[in-house]
C-alpha positions in Angstrom: 0.0 0.0 0.0 1.3 3.5 -0.8 2.3 5.7 2.1 0.0 8.6 3.0 -3.2 6.8 2.1 -5.4 5.3 4.8 -8.7 3.4 4.3 -11.1 1.8 6.7 -12.0 -0.6 3.9 -10.0 -3.4 2.5 -10.2 -6.3 0.1 -9.7 -10.0 1.0 -9.4 -12.4 -1.9 -10.7 -15.7 -0.4 -10.4 -19.2 -1.8 -13.7 -21.1 -1.5 -12.2 -24.6 -2.2 -13.8 -27.2 -4.5 -17.4 -27.0 -3.3 -18.0 -28.5 0.1 -18.6 -25.6 2.6 -16.8 -27.7 5.3 -13.6 -27.3 3.2 -13.4 -23.6 3.8 -10.3 -22.9 5.8 -10.4 -21.4 9.3 -8.9 -18.2 7.9 -11.4 -18.1 5.1 -14.3 -18.5 7.5 -12.9 -15.7 9.7 -12.5 -13.4 6.7 -16.0 -14.0 5.5 -17.4 -13.5 9.0 -16.0 -10.0 9.1 -16.8 -9.0 5.5 -19.4 -6.3 4.7 -19.8 -7.4 1.1 -19.0 -10.6 -0.8 -18.3 -10.7 -4.5 -18.5 -14.3 -5.6 -17.7 -16.2 -8.8 -20.4 -18.2 -10.6 -18.2 -21.3 -10.0 -18.4 -20.9 -6.2 -20.7 -23.7 -5.1 -24.3 -23.1 -3.9 -23.3 -25.0 -0.7 -20.8 -22.3 0.2 -23.3 -19.5 -0.7 -26.1 -21.1 1.3 -23.7 -21.5 4.3 -23.0 -17.8 4.1 -26.7 -17.0 3.9 -27.5 -19.1 7.0 -24.6 -17.8 9.1 -25.1 -14.2 8.1 -28.6 -13.5 6.7 -28.0 -9.7 6.3 -24.6 -10.1 4.5 -24.6 -8.5 1.0 -23.8 -11.2 -1.6 -23.2 -10.0 -5.2 -22.1 -12.0 -8.3 -18.7 -10.9 -9.7 -19.8 -9.9 -13.3 -17.5 -8.7 -16.0 -13.8 -9.0 -17.0 -11.0 -8.9 -14.4 -10.6 -5.1 -14.6 -14.3 -4.5 -14.0 -14.5 -6.9 -11.1 -11.4 -5.3 -9.5 -13.0 -1.9 -9.9 -16.2 -3.1 -8.1 -14.1 -4.3 -5.2 -11.9 -1.2 -5.0 -14.9 1.1 -5.1 -16.6 -0.7 -2.2 -13.4 -0.7 -0.2 -12.8 3.0 -0.8 -16.3 3.5 0.6 -15.1 1.9 3.9 -16.3 -1.6 3.3 -14.4 -4.9 3.9 -14.9 -6.7 0.7 -14.5 -10.5 0.4 -13.7 -11.5 -3.2 -14.8 -15.2 -3.1 -13.4 -17.4 -5.8 -13.7 -21.2 -6.4 -10.6 -23.2 -5.5 -7.4 -21.3 -4.8 -7.1 -17.7 -5.9 -3.6 -17.9 -7.3 -4.4 -20.9 -9.6 -7.0 -18.9 -11.6 -5.6 -16.7 -14.3 -8.5 -14.3 -14.3 -8.4 -13.8 -10.5 -4.6 -13.2 -10.7 -5.3 -10.4 -13.2 -7.9 -9.0 -10.7 -5.3 -9.0 -7.9 -2.8 -7.3 -10.1 -5.3 -4.6 -10.9 -6.1 -4.2 -7.2 -2.4 -4.1 -6.4 -2.0 -1.0 -8.7 -4.4 0.9 -6.4 -3.8 2.2 -2.8 -6.4 -0.1 -1.3 -5.0 -2.7 1.1 -5.6 -6.4 0.3 -5.0 -9.9 1.6 -5.1 -13.3 -0.1 -6.5 -16.3 1.7 -5.5 -19.5 -0.1 -8.1 -22.2 -0.6 -8.1 -25.9 -1.1 -7.2 -26.3 -4.8 -9.8 -27.9 -7.1 -7.1 -29.7 -9.1 -6.0 -31.8 -6.1 -9.2 -32.0 -4.0 -11.6 -33.2 -6.7 -9.4 -36.2 -7.8 -9.0 -37.1 -4.1 -12.8 -37.1 -3.7 -13.1 -39.1 -6.9 -10.7 -41.7 -5.5 -7.9 -41.0 -7.9 -4.4 -40.6 -6.2 -2.2 -38.0 -8.0 1.0 -39.0 -6.3 3.9 -36.6 -6.0 3.9 -35.4 -9.6 1.0 -34.3 -11.8 0.1 -31.6 -14.3 -2.8 -29.3 -13.7 -4.4 -27.0 -16.3 -7.6 -25.1 -17.0 -8.8 -26.0 -20.5 -11.1 -23.0 -20.5 -8.0 -20.8 -20.7 -6.9 -22.1 -24.1 -4.1 -24.6 -23.0 -2.7 -26.5 -25.9 -3.2 -30.3 -26.0 0.2 -30.6 -27.6 1.8 -29.1 -24.5 -0.1 -31.4 -22.2 0.7 -34.7 -23.8 4.4 -34.1 -23.1 3.8 -33.1 -19.5 4.1 -35.3 -16.4 1.1 -37.6 -15.9 -1.5 -37.7 -14.5 -3.2 -34.7 -16.1 -5.8 -32.8 -14.0 -7.8 -30.7 -16.3 -10.5 -28.2 -15.4 -13.2 -27.9 -18.1 -16.9 -27.9 -18.6 -19.2 -30.7 -19.4 -19.8 -29.2 -22.8 -16.2 -29.6 -23.9 -15.3 -33.0 -22.4 -15.5 -34.8 -25.8 -13.6 -32.2 -27.6 -10.9 -32.1 -24.9 -10.2 -35.8 -24.9 -10.3 -35.9 -28.7 -7.6 -33.2 -28.8 -5.5 -35.2 -26.4 -5.7 -38.3 -28.6 -4.9 -36.3 -31.7 -1.9 -34.8 -29.9 -0.5 -38.2 -29.2 -2.1 -39.8 -26.1 -3.3 -43.3 -26.5 -7.1 -43.6 -27.0 -7.0 -46.4 -24.4 -5.7 -44.1 -21.7 -8.1 -44.1 -18.7 -9.8 -40.9 -17.6 -12.3 -39.9 -14.9 -14.7 -37.0 -15.3 -16.1 -35.6 -12.1 -18.8 -32.9 -11.6 -19.9 -31.4 -8.3 -16.6 -32.6 -6.8 -16.6 -32.9 -3.0 -20.4 -32.5 -2.8 -23.0 -35.1 -2.0 -24.2 -34.7 -5.6 -20.8 -35.6 -7.0 -21.0 -37.5 -10.2 -18.2 -39.4 -11.9 -17.8 -41.2 -15.2 -14.8 -43.4 -15.9 -13.8 -44.5 -19.4 -11.0 -44.5 -22.0 -10.3 -41.3 -23.9 -11.8 -43.0 -27.0 -15.0 -43.8 -25.1 -15.3 -40.2 -23.7 -14.6 -38.8 -27.2 -17.5 -40.9 -28.5 -19.9 -39.4 -26.0 -19.7 -41.4 -22.8 -20.0 -38.3 -20.7 -23.7 -37.4 -20.7 -24.5 -34.3 -22.7 -27.1 -33.3 -20.1 -24.3 -32.8 -17.6 -23.0 -29.2 -18.2 -21.0 -26.8 -16.1 -17.6 -27.1 -14.4 -16.0 -30.6 -14.3 -12.5 -32.0 -13.5 -11.0 -34.5 -16.0 -8.3 -36.7 -14.5 -6.3 -38.6 -17.1 -3.7 -41.4 -16.6 -3.0 -44.8 -15.2 -3.8 -43.6 -11.7 -7.5 -43.7 -12.6 -7.4 -47.5 -12.3 -6.9 -47.2 -8.5 -10.3 -45.6 -8.2 -12.1 -48.9 -7.9 -10.2 -49.4 -4.5 -10.0 -45.8 -3.3 -13.4 -44.3 -4.1 -14.1 -43.5 -0.4 -16.5 -40.6 -1.1 -18.9 -42.1 -3.6 -18.9 -45.5 -1.8 -20.5 -44.1 1.4 -23.7 -46.0 2.4 -26.2 -43.2 1.5 -24.3 -41.6 -1.3 -26.6 -39.5 -3.4 -29.8 -40.5 -1.5 -32.3 -37.7 -1.2 -33.5 -37.9 2.4 -36.6 -36.0 3.6 -36.1 -34.5 7.0 -39.5 -33.3 8.3 -38.0 -31.0 10.9 -37.2 -27.3 11.1 -33.7 -26.2 10.2 -33.0 -25.4 13.8 -34.0 -28.9 14.9 -32.6 -30.7 11.9 -29.0 -29.6 12.2 -27.5 -32.7 13.8 -29.6 -35.1 11.7 -28.7 -33.3 8.4 -25.0 -33.2 9.3 -25.0 -37.0 10.1 -26.9 -37.7 6.8 -24.3 -35.7 4.9 -21.5 -37.7 6.5 -23.0 -40.8 5.0 -23.3 -39.1 1.6 -27.0 -38.3 1.6 -28.6 -35.0 0.5 -30.9 -34.0 3.3 -34.0 -31.9 2.4 -35.5 -30.2 5.4 -39.2 -29.7 5.4 -40.7 -28.2 8.6 -44.0 -29.9 9.5 -44.5 -28.5 13.0 -44.3 -25.0 14.3 -43.9 -24.7 18.1 -45.8 -21.9 19.8 -46.3 -20.8 23.4 -49.4 -22.0 25.3 -52.5 -19.9 24.6 -52.4 -18.7 28.3 -49.1 -18.6 30.2 -50.7 -18.8 33.7 -50.4 -22.6 34.0 -46.7 -22.6 33.1 -46.1 -19.6 35.4 -47.6 -21.5 38.4 -45.7 -24.6 37.6 -42.3 -22.9 37.4 -43.0 -21.1 40.7 -44.0 -24.4 42.2 -40.7 -25.8 41.1 -38.8 -23.1 42.8 -40.9 -23.3 46.1 -40.5 -27.1 46.5 -43.8 -28.3 45.2 -42.3 -31.1 43.1 -40.1 -34.0 43.8 -39.5 -34.8 40.1 -39.7 -33.1 36.7 -40.1 -35.3 33.7 -39.1 -34.1 30.2 -40.4 -35.9 27.2 -39.0 -33.7 24.4 -36.3 -31.1 23.6 -39.2 -28.6 23.0 -40.3 -29.1 26.6 -36.8 -28.4 27.9 -36.6 -25.3 25.7 -40.0 -24.1 26.9 -38.9 -24.4 30.6 -35.6 -22.6 29.9 -37.4 -19.8 28.1 -39.8 -19.4 31.1 -36.8 -19.5 33.5 -35.2 -16.7 31.5 -38.4 -14.7 31.5 -38.6 -15.0 35.3 -34.9 -14.3 35.9 -34.2 -17.9 37.1 -31.4 -20.3 36.3 -30.5 -24.0 36.8 -30.1 -23.5 40.6 -33.9 -23.5 40.8 -33.8 -27.3 40.2 -32.0 -27.8 43.5 -33.7 -30.7 45.3 -35.7 -31.7 42.2 -34.9 -35.0 40.4 -35.0 -34.9 36.6 -36.1 -37.7 34.3 -35.8 -37.7 30.5 -37.5 -39.9 28.0 -34.3 -40.3 25.9 -30.8 -39.3 25.2 -31.7 -36.4 22.8 -33.8 -34.8 25.5 -31.2 -35.5 28.1 -28.6 -33.7 26.0 -30.8 -30.6 26.0 -31.1 -30.9 29.8 -27.3 -31.1 30.2 -26.9 -28.0 28.1 -29.0 -26.3 30.8 -26.3 -27.4 33.3 -28.3 -30.2 34.8 -27.5 -33.9 35.0 -30.6 -36.1 34.7 -31.1 -38.7 37.4 -33.2 -41.1 35.3 -33.2 -42.2 31.7 -34.8 -45.4 30.3 -32.3 -48.3 30.4 -34.2 -50.0 27.5 -36.6 -48.5 25.0 -36.2 -44.8 24.8 -39.9 -43.8 25.0 -42.6 -43.0 27.5 -43.2 -46.7 27.9 -39.5 -47.4 28.5 -39.3 -44.6 31.1 -42.3 -46.0 32.9 -40.6 -49.4 33.2 -37.7 -47.8 35.1 -39.6 -45.1 37.0 -39.7 -45.9 40.8 -43.1 -46.1 42.5 -43.9 -43.5 45.1 -42.7 -44.4 48.6 -44.1 -42.3 51.4 -40.9 -42.9 53.5 -38.3 -42.3 50.8 -40.1 -39.6 48.9 -40.9 -36.5 50.9 -42.8 -35.0 48.0 -45.2 -37.0 45.9 -45.8 -34.6 43.0 -44.3 -34.7 39.5 -44.2 -31.8 37.0 -44.7 -33.0 33.5 -44.3 -30.1 31.0 -45.3 -31.3 27.5 -47.0 -30.5 24.2 -50.7 -29.8 24.1 -51.3 -32.9 21.9 -49.2 -35.4 23.9 -50.8 -38.7 24.8 -51.9 -39.6 28.3 -49.8 -42.8 28.5 -47.1 -41.3 30.7 -49.4 -39.5 33.1 -51.6 -42.5 33.6 -48.6 -44.7 34.2 -47.1 -42.4 36.8 -50.4 -42.1 38.6 -50.6 -45.9 38.8 -47.2 -45.8 40.6 -48.7 -43.6 43.2 -47.5 -40.2 42.0 -49.5 -37.0 41.7 -48.9 -35.5 38.3 -49.2 -31.8 37.3 -49.7 -32.3 33.5 -48.9 -28.8 32.2 -49.1 -27.6 28.6 -45.6 -26.1 28.1 -46.0 -25.5 24.3 -48.4 -26.0 21.4 -47.5 -27.8 18.2 -49.3 -26.5 15.2 -49.1 -27.7 11.6 -46.6 -25.8 9.5 -47.5 -24.4 6.1 -47.3 -26.8 3.1 -43.9 -27.0 1.4 -43.5 -25.9 -2.2 -45.4 -27.8 -4.9 -42.1 -29.4 -6.2 -41.4 -30.9 -2.8 -45.0 -32.2 -2.4 -44.8 -33.8 -5.8 -41.4 -35.4 -4.9 -42.9 -36.8 -1.7 -45.8 -38.4 -3.4 -44.1 -39.3 -6.6 -41.0 -41.1 -5.2 -38.6 -38.2 -5.5 -37.1 -39.1 -2.1 -35.1 -42.2 -1.3 -35.9 -42.1 2.4 -37.8 -40.1 5.1 -36.7 -39.9 8.7 -39.6 -39.5 11.2 -38.7 -38.4 14.7 -42.1 -38.2 16.3 -45.7 -39.2 15.7 -46.6 -35.6 15.0 -44.1 -35.3 12.2 -45.8 -38.3 10.6 -49.3 -36.8 11.0 -48.3 -33.4 9.9 -46.2 -34.4 6.9 -49.1 -36.4 5.5 -51.5 -33.6 6.3 -49.5 -30.8 4.5 -47.7 -32.7 1.8 -49.3 -36.2 1.3 -48.2 -39.7 2.0 -44.6 -40.7 1.0 -44.4 -42.9 -2.1 -44.2 -46.7 -1.5 -40.7 -46.8 -2.9 -39.4 -44.4 -0.2 -37.6 -46.0 2.8 -39.4 -45.1 6.0 -37.2 -44.7 9.1 -38.9 -44.1 12.5 -37.1 -43.1 15.7 -39.1 -45.2 18.1 -42.1 -47.6 18.5 -44.8 -44.9 18.9 -43.6 -43.1 15.8 -43.5 -46.4 13.9 -47.1 -47.2 15.1 -48.3 -43.9 13.9 -46.6 -44.4 10.5 -48.3 -47.8 10.2 -51.7 -46.3 11.0 -51.2 -44.0 8.0 -50.5 -47.0 5.8 -46.7 -46.6 5.6 -44.3 -49.5 5.6 -41.7 -49.0 8.3 -38.3 -50.2 7.1 -35.9 -48.8 9.7 -36.1 -48.4 13.5 -33.0 -48.0 15.7 -32.4 -50.1 18.8 -31.9 -46.8 20.7 -34.3 -43.9 20.1 -32.1 -41.0 19.0 -31.6 -38.8 16.0 -28.1 -39.9 15.3 -29.0 -43.5 16.0 -31.8 -43.2 13.5 -29.5 -42.0 10.7 -27.0 -44.7 11.6 -29.7 -47.4 11.3 -30.7 -46.0 7.9 -27.1 -46.2 6.7 -26.9 -49.8 7.9 -30.1 -50.6 6.2 -28.7 -49.2 2.9 -25.6 -51.3 3.2 -27.6 -54.4 3.7 -29.8 -53.6 0.7 -26.6 -53.0 -1.3 -25.3 -56.4 -0.3 -28.6 -58.1 -1.0 -28.9 -56.4 -4.4 -25.8 -58.0 -5.8 -22.4 -56.7 -6.7 -22.0 -53.5 -8.6 -19.5 -52.7 -11.3 -16.8 -50.7 -9.6 -14.0 -51.8 -11.9 -13.4 -48.2 -12.9 -13.5 -48.7 -16.6 -15.2 -50.2 -19.6 -18.3 -49.0 -21.3 -17.8 -45.4 -20.2 -20.8 -45.5 -17.9 -20.8 -44.2 -14.4 -18.8 -46.4 -12.2 -18.7 -47.2 -8.5 -22.4 -46.6 -8.0 -23.9 -49.0 -5.5 -26.2 -51.6 -7.0 -30.0 -51.0 -7.2 -31.9 -51.3 -4.0 -34.5 -54.0 -3.6 -37.2 -51.4 -4.6 -36.7 -49.1 -7.7 -34.6 -46.1 -7.1 -36.6 -42.9 -7.0 -34.0 -40.4 -7.9 -30.8 -40.4 -9.9 -27.6 -39.6 -8.0 -26.0 -36.5 -9.2 
């Protein structure tokens, strides 16, 4: 920066990596978190853009349109106005000729700038495709006019960025320049995402049209003998739920852990809220219950859901209370997910079911009232307005007095968009994960019944019973009722179906078709992967 010029604004050129938002570096995340404006390339994945929108809804996001000089001018103008500008580019900034020209243009001004390297597309995408590059390779962007004659004399393997539209022309040029038509190549789109799509074939096969013409946009073409190792090293596309579209009928706030676990198995979670949680119509009952908790009215409090824990915490905050108000009160939880929410409140539950994680399982372990051992015979049960009476009746049979209090109301959410409704009824989802009876009822109510080809996974026996009542075939139920256990059970189910479906062709070559895709499930697949 030239001396004598001071700006409150600055420019940070940030590498976004190959696509997966989790591959943003810590420094890139920090730079984006402090930016006022983001100028992003069209090649930056929607996953990264969506992550930015979720983390910072008010952040200004603008596409970087124009030649390098025009984009640099946009960034410099905003910085001179006092803004911190994040110039977000796919992959690594210094591996993109156009971005280098932008940075050179910025460097000719007095505006301060930084560069945050990103995970390079040329190394990350082959790794996600299961193709090891080794210590030597040649990387090039075919969109910048690189000569095939130069490439065929360069160290192998070749890692070529291109677009789906020019795959056939690119490999044809390589053969004409001297590479053998039998040389193996792997073409990968959406590298590092759950929608990743790869086709393996010889250069001749790809030149003849093995890459589907419907697949357009950025791709990475890896060429060389190393492609043969893909059949053994395709760790990303061989995950149990790779490419499965899984319906998650929960709000984004509630679905976080489930969606993250699904992505770790390769699935594409689609979150559809079916329930909206609202306060009770009149707060007086909850107010009395919480005051009774503080004054020693209750010997136990029983939580049956995360929403119940949240409702009590919100009431505590409203009344200026904290976890110390639970002193002398024993806490029971219906399952681990609810117990985790209680622990976040700073409280350790005394009782969880040792068997089935449900109201029935909790009742099996709940001690009967003893007038000698239990100085207080009353239990506080904060719950939803539509909860069943099973738990209340069971506790009363054990001699307890129960204050059954409406802590929150569950109301049906608005219907999802028409495309989602059509996918649910038409088989556009490979699986659906139900976490409560109300999610079953409300999903059917707002969107219709899932197609018979869709794998139905239910968190516990009551949820499964409700699904059966609605005519759904329950395929998956975990031994332990929990969100993560539900996803794990779905992944195990997929593996069993893959084994029962026969062996797939993962030889990594021949025919030019997509390789390493798990064999068909026992019921027809409802959605293509990729």
